[in-house]
C-alpha positions in Angstrom: -8.9 -4.6 21.9 -7.4 -1.2 23.8 -10.0 0.4 24.8 -11.4 -3.5 26.4 -8.3 -3.1 27.6 -8.7 0.0 29.7 -12.0 -0.5 30.6 -10.9 -3.7 32.5 -8.3 -1.3 34.1 -10.7 1.6 35.8 -13.3 -0.9 36.8 -11.0 -2.3 38.7 -10.3 1.1 40.1 -13.7 1.9 40.6 -14.0 -1.3 42.9 -11.4 -0.6 45.0 -12.8 2.9 45.7 -16.1 1.7 46.3 -14.0 -0.9 48.7 -12.6 2.1 50.5 -15.8 3.5 50.6 -17.8 0.9 52.2 -14.5 0.2 55.1 -15.0 4.0 56.4 -18.4 3.8 56.1 -18.6 0.5 58.5 -16.3 2.2 60.6 -18.3 5.6 61.2 -21.2 3.5 61.8 -19.0 1.9 64.3 -17.9 5.1 65.1 -21.0 8.0 64.8 -24.0 5.0 64.8 -26.9 6.1 66.4 -24.8 9.9 67.6 -26.3 12.1 65.3 -29.3 12.9 67.9 -29.3 16.8 68.1 -32.1 18.8 69.3 -32.6 20.8 65.7 -33.3 16.7 64.7 -31.3 14.1 62.7 -29.5 16.3 60.2 -29.4 14.0 56.3 -25.9 13.4 56.8 -25.3 10.6 59.6 -23.9 7.4 59.9 -27.5 5.7 62.2 -27.8 2.8 59.1 -25.5 1.2 56.2 -26.8 2.8 53.1 -26.9 6.4 54.8 -23.3 5.9 56.0 -22.1 5.5 52.7 -23.7 7.9 50.9 -22.1 10.8 53.8 -18.9 9.3 53.0 -19.6 9.9 49.5 -20.4 13.1 50.0 -16.8 13.5 52.0 -15.2 12.1 49.7 -16.8 14.7 47.0 -16.1 17.7 49.1 -19.6 18.6 49.2 -19.9 20.2 53.3 -17.3 17.6 55.0 -16.5 20.1 57.7 -20.1 20.5 58.0 -20.1 16.6 59.0 -17.3 16.6 61.1 -18.3 19.6 63.1 -21.4 17.1 63.3 -19.4 13.7 64.4 -17.5 16.3 66.8 -20.9 17.6 68.6 -22.0 13.7 68.8 -19.1 13.0 71.1 -19.4 16.1 74.0 -18.0 18.7 71.5 -14.7 19.7 71.4 -13.6 18.9 74.8 -14.0 15.3 74.5 -14.8 15.1 70.5 -11.6 16.1 68.6 -9.7 12.8 68.4 -12.4 11.5 66.7 -11.9 14.9 63.6 -9.2 12.5 63.1 -11.4 10.1 61.2 -12.6 13.1 58.9 -9.3 14.9 57.7 -8.1 11.3 57.3 -11.3 10.1 54.9 -11.2 13.5 53.2 -6.9 13.7 52.8 -6.7 9.8 51.3 -9.7 9.9 49.7 -10.7 12.6 48.3 -7.6 13.9 47.6 -5.2 10.8 47.2 -7.1 8.1 46.1 -9.7 10.4 43.6 -6.7 12.0 41.2 -4.8 8.9 41.3 -8.4 7.2 39.6 -9.2 10.1 37.4 -4.9 9.8 36.8 -4.9 6.5 35.8 -8.2 7.0 34.2 -7.2 9.3 31.4 -3.6 7.7 30.7 -4.9 4.6 30.4 -7.6 5.9 27.8 -4.7 8.0 26.3 -2.5 4.3 25.8 -5.7 3.4 24.1 -6.1 5.9 21.9 -2.1 5.5 20.6 -2.7 2.1 20.7 -5.7 1.9 18.0 -3.4 4.0 16.1 -0.6 2.1 16.0 -2.6 -0.9 14.9 -4.7 1.1 12.0 -1.0 1.7 10.8 -0.1 -1.7 11.5 -2.6 -3.0 8.9 -2.0 -0.4 6.6 1.4 -1.2 5.7 0.4 -5.0 5.8 -2.8 -4.5 3.3 0.4 -2.2 1.1 3.1 -5.6 1.8 -0.1 -7.5 -0.1 -0.9 -5.6 -2.7 2.8 -5.5 -3.7 3.3 -9.1 -4.0 0.2 -9.6 -5.1 1.9 -7.3 -7.9 4.6 -8.8 -7.9 2.9 -12.4 -8.9 0.5 -10.7 -11.4 3.9 -9.4 -13.7 5.6 -13.0 -13.2 2.7 -14.8 -14.3 1.8 -12.3 -17.5 4.5 -12.9 -19.7 4.0 -17.1 -19.2 0.9 -16.4 -20.5 1.6 -14.6 -23.7 4.3 -17.2 -24.4 1.6 -19.9 -24.6 -1.2 -18.2 -26.6 1.0 -17.0 -29.2 2.2 -20.8 -29.5 -1.4 -21.9 -29.2 -3.2 -19.1 -31.0 -4.2 -20.7 -35.0 -5.3 -24.2 -33.3 -8.4 -23.9 -31.6 -8.2 -26.5 -28.4 -4.4 -27.2 -30.0 -1.9 -28.2 -26.3 0.7 -29.3 -28.1 4.2 -28.2 -27.0 6.2 -26.1 -29.4 8.3 -29.1 -30.8 5.2 -30.5 -32.0 3.7 -28.0 -34.4 6.8 -28.1 -36.3 6.1 -29.5 -40.0 7.4 -32.7 -40.9 9.7 -33.0 -43.6 9.7 -36.0 -46.2 12.2 -38.6 -45.1 13.8 -38.2 -48.5 14.5 -35.1 -47.7 15.4 -35.0 -44.1 17.5 -38.5 -44.1 19.6 -36.4 -46.4 23.4 -35.1 -44.5 23.7 -31.3 -44.7 26.8 -31.1 -47.6 24.4 -33.4 -49.5 21.5 -31.5 -49.2 22.8 -27.8 -51.8 23.3 -30.5 -54.2 19.6 -32.2 -54.1 18.7 -31.2 -57.6 14.9 -29.9 -57.3 14.2 -33.3 -60.2 15.3 -35.7 -57.4 13.4 -34.6 -54.5 10.6 -34.4 -56.4 11.0 -38.2 -58.2 11.8 -39.2 -54.2 7.8 -38.4 -53.5 5.7 -40.4 -55.4 2.5 -38.8 -54.8 4.5 -35.6 -56.4 6.0 -37.3 -59.4 2.8 -38.9 -60.8 2.0 -34.7 -61.3 4.4 -33.0 -62.2 4.8 -33.0 -65.6 9.0 -32.4 -66.0 9.5 -35.7 -64.6 6.9 -37.1 -66.9 6.0 -35.6 -69.7 3.4 -35.8 -71.2 3.4 -37.5 -75.3 2.8 -35.2 -77.5 0.1 -35.9 -80.0 0.5 -37.0 -83.8 -0.3 -35.0 -85.7 -3.7 -35.3 -87.6 -3.5 -36.7 -91.2 -3.8 -33.8 -93.7 -6.6 -33.9 -96.0 -6.1 -34.8 -99.5 -8.1 -31.9 -101.3 -9.8 -32.9 -104.5 
């Protein structure tokens, strides 16, 4: 995103530079159009047509033989005596175009690219910090959930599929024992406890001792 923003500003500067070239090309056509006709022929850098004027202005901006083009312009207007005024066109074009506009364009372009790289680094650091924060938050959530899961497993272990609460898993005592006051529980005899449970009172030998079998009659010896 940062690189795209910098490219937008660079494109706007390129448009400004192109507009500057077009303006000076049109001005050159008004001043020197059809005037670069010398005895040795017409030089390739002239202002006779719009494409030729664009290329001539661009050559002057790059600094390639711009003084030769200026001398041709002075010569086309009557030489040194009558054409020195037209040299102002080439001097202004060189000063504002080559030494000012191009250097400003290069400075802004380099500065935008440097800022884009810095913003990219800052965005990467912010993204890494956000990822670390999210990882720590997830680790805390896992640490809080783990003890609860262990407690639930300890309650339900040994009872497959059971979802009962811990209070429902307590063993139920016989009513005869649980209704007794705490003070009387210490005085309860084991036999009275067994007697209160009918299912055990019929089986326990202490409560209902079996009658001992009658002794077999002694057989008289002959």
